[in-house]
N, C-alpha and C positions, 0 to 999 in steps of 0.2 A: 627327581632326585639328582642332586649334583655330584661331581666327582669327589672322590674321597680325599679329605686334606691331608696333606703330607706331614705338616707340622705335629698334629696330635700323634701320629704313628711314630714320629721321630721321638717325641717326648717319652712315649710308653717304652720304646727300645732303649733309650739313654737311661731311663729310670730302672728297667730291668738289669741293665749292666752295672749301674752303680750299686743297685741292692745284691746283685751276685757278688761283686768284689767284697763289699761290706761283709756279707755273711760268710764269705769264704775266710776273710781275716778274723772274723769272729770265730768261727770253727777252728781255725789254727790256733787262736789264743787259748781256747778252751781245751783243744787236744793237748796242750802241754801240762795240764795239770796232773796227767799221767806219766809225764816224762820223769825219769829219774834224775837224782842230784849227785853232783860231783864236787868235791871241794876245789876251789879256784883261788886265784891270788890276783889282786888288782896291780897292774903293772905301771899304769898311768891314769890319773884322774886329773882333769883340767876343765876349765871353762873356755870355749872357743867362741870368738865373735865371728859372725857371718853377716855378709849384706845380702839381703833379698830384696827382689821388687815386689811391693805390695801397693796395689790400687794405683800404679804408675809412678810411684815414688819409691826411692831406695830406702830401706829400713835396716838399721843394725841390731841384730839380736844376739843373745847369748845362747849357747848350746852346750850341754854337758858331753864330754869326750872321755868315756872310760874304756880303757884297754884292759882286758883280763885274760888270764889263761887258765887252763884246767886240763886234766887227763883222764881219758877214757880208754881202757884196756892198754894202759902202757903208752899210749900215743898222746903228745901233747897238741892241743888246739888253743887258738887264741881267737877271741870275738870282741866286738864293740857294742854289740846289741844289748841294750838294757831292757827293753820291753818290746811287746809286739806293737805294730803301727808306726806311723811316721814319728820322726823326731819332733818334740815340741820345745820351743825355745822360750825364753824370758825367765821369770822366777822359778820356774819348775827345773830350769838346767842348774841353777846355782844349788838348789837343794839335792838334785842328783848328784852332782860332783863332790859335795860334802858328805852325801850319804856312803860314799865309795872312795875313802882315801887311799892314796898309794900305799901298797904293802898289806892292806887289808885282806883278811881270808873271807871268802864270799862262798854262798851255796850257788851252784851253777845249774840250771835246769837244761838239759841237753836231749836232743832227738835221738832216741836209740837206733832208729833207721838211718840217721845222718848225724853222727856226733859233732860235726861242724856247726851244726844249727843248735845255737844256744841263747838263753836269756838269763838274766839275773832276777828279773820280776815277772811273776805270771800274769799279774793284773795289768791291764792297760789303765793310762791315766783317765780321769773322769771325763776329760775333754773328749776323748774318743767315743765314750758311750753318748755324750750329747751330740756329737757328729752323726752316730747311728741313728739317733732319733730324727735328726734333720733330713738324714738320706731317706728314712722311711717316709717321712712326710712329703718329700719331693717325688718319691715313688708314687705313693698314693695320689697325689695332685697329678702328677703326668698321667697316671692310669685313669683318672677322672676326666682330665681334659681330652684324653685320647678317646673315651667312650662317649662323652657327652657331645662335644662339637660335631662329629659326623652324624649323630643322630638328630641334630637339629633340624635338618633338612628332610628327614625321613619321617618325623612325627606327623600324625594327621592334624590339620589345621581345622579347629571347629570354627563355626561362624559365631561371630560376636553377637550376644544377645542385645537387644533394644532396651533392656530394663534400665 
């Protein structure tokens, strides 16, 4: 029996960490369905161009920037968070910026335990759901490779028949 390969173990650990992070974000997103709403006002809404490195190339993408304020127990808060999860750029950014024009009254969902934590939308974009599926598949494949590869040398070898 050979030494236990480190790569499969690393893949399982990485898969577990990624799955944990995704499940934690998913839990946070669905926890906000119980959050109370406060009336808010959009202070600023625009599209912002950012340069990001993607696959070794610089790429310019548009992102929505929405600043809003709301009051909880007489205290005023401000936030820029539209939804849970990472910011998504591209055509989604244009739609979000137009959806929340300056001066608009909006329903702000805030965390009653920490009112400075708030979102305008309780749903995450569909892209995050697809990302979750990919994360789950990566986790399963890392788990599979982590279990199958070490067992390769441990399985009994049957003699080949002469048929």
